[in-house]
N, C-alpha and C positions, 0 to 999 in steps of 0.2 A: 500499420504495426499493431494497433489495438485488435484488429480482426485476426491477425496471426496468433496473438496471445490468447484470444478467446478460443480459437480452434485447438491450440495446444492444451488449454485448460480442460476443454471438453474431452479430448483424447486421454488426458491424465485421469479425469474422473471415471471414465469407462474402465481404465486399467485398475484403478483403486477398487471399483465395485467388483471386478472379477477377482482381484486378490482377496477381498473380503469374503467372497463366496467360497474360495478355495481354502483360505487359511484362518478365517474368523475375523470378526470386526476389530478385535483388540490385538491382533498380531502386529509386531513391531514394523514389518514392511508396510502394512496398511497405514499405520500412524505416520510413518515417514512420508509416504505418498501424499497423505492428507496435508502435511506440513509443506510439502513442495507445491501443492495446489494453492495453499494459502499465499505463498510467495508470489506465484503468478497472478493470483487474484489481486493482491496488493499493487503489483506493477500495473495492472489494468486500471485500477482505481486512480493511481497517481497520474497515469497517462491521460485518463479522462479529465482529471482535475486540471492538469496543465494545459490541455487543449480547449478547455471550456472558455466561453466568452467572459465568464465572471472571474477568471484567474487574474490575480494581481501579483506582480513580482514582489520579492522580498523588499520591505521598506529599508531605506538607507538610514543608518544611525548617524545622527548629528549630535555631537556632544556640545550643546550650547551651555548647559549648566547641568548640575547633578539631577535635578528633578526631571528635566527633559530626557536625559539619558535613561532614567528608570522607566519613564513613560514609553519611550520607543522600545526598550528591551522587553517590556511587558507585551507590547503589540507583536513583536517578533515571536516571543514564546507562545502566545496564543495562536498565532498563525501556524507555527510549526506543529503545535499540538493538534490543531484542526486538520492539518494536512497529513497527519499521521507520520510525521518525520521525527 
């Protein structure tokens, strides 16, 4: 799947470069293509993260007491932020 997305991103990059040559780098179509490439790039990064050996599943929240809940919530927030979610 990752390889397919990489090929798709490369194809989109070539299309964007050609659009930029024809219409200018700040043309709305070029900017839209750039945003679409960003979406594919983010998918590749998420997929690579999820398939890496270092990936850990989301922690389970256990509400033993108020302090523990806050501690676990902070871990989840930090994890989601680091994962770009």
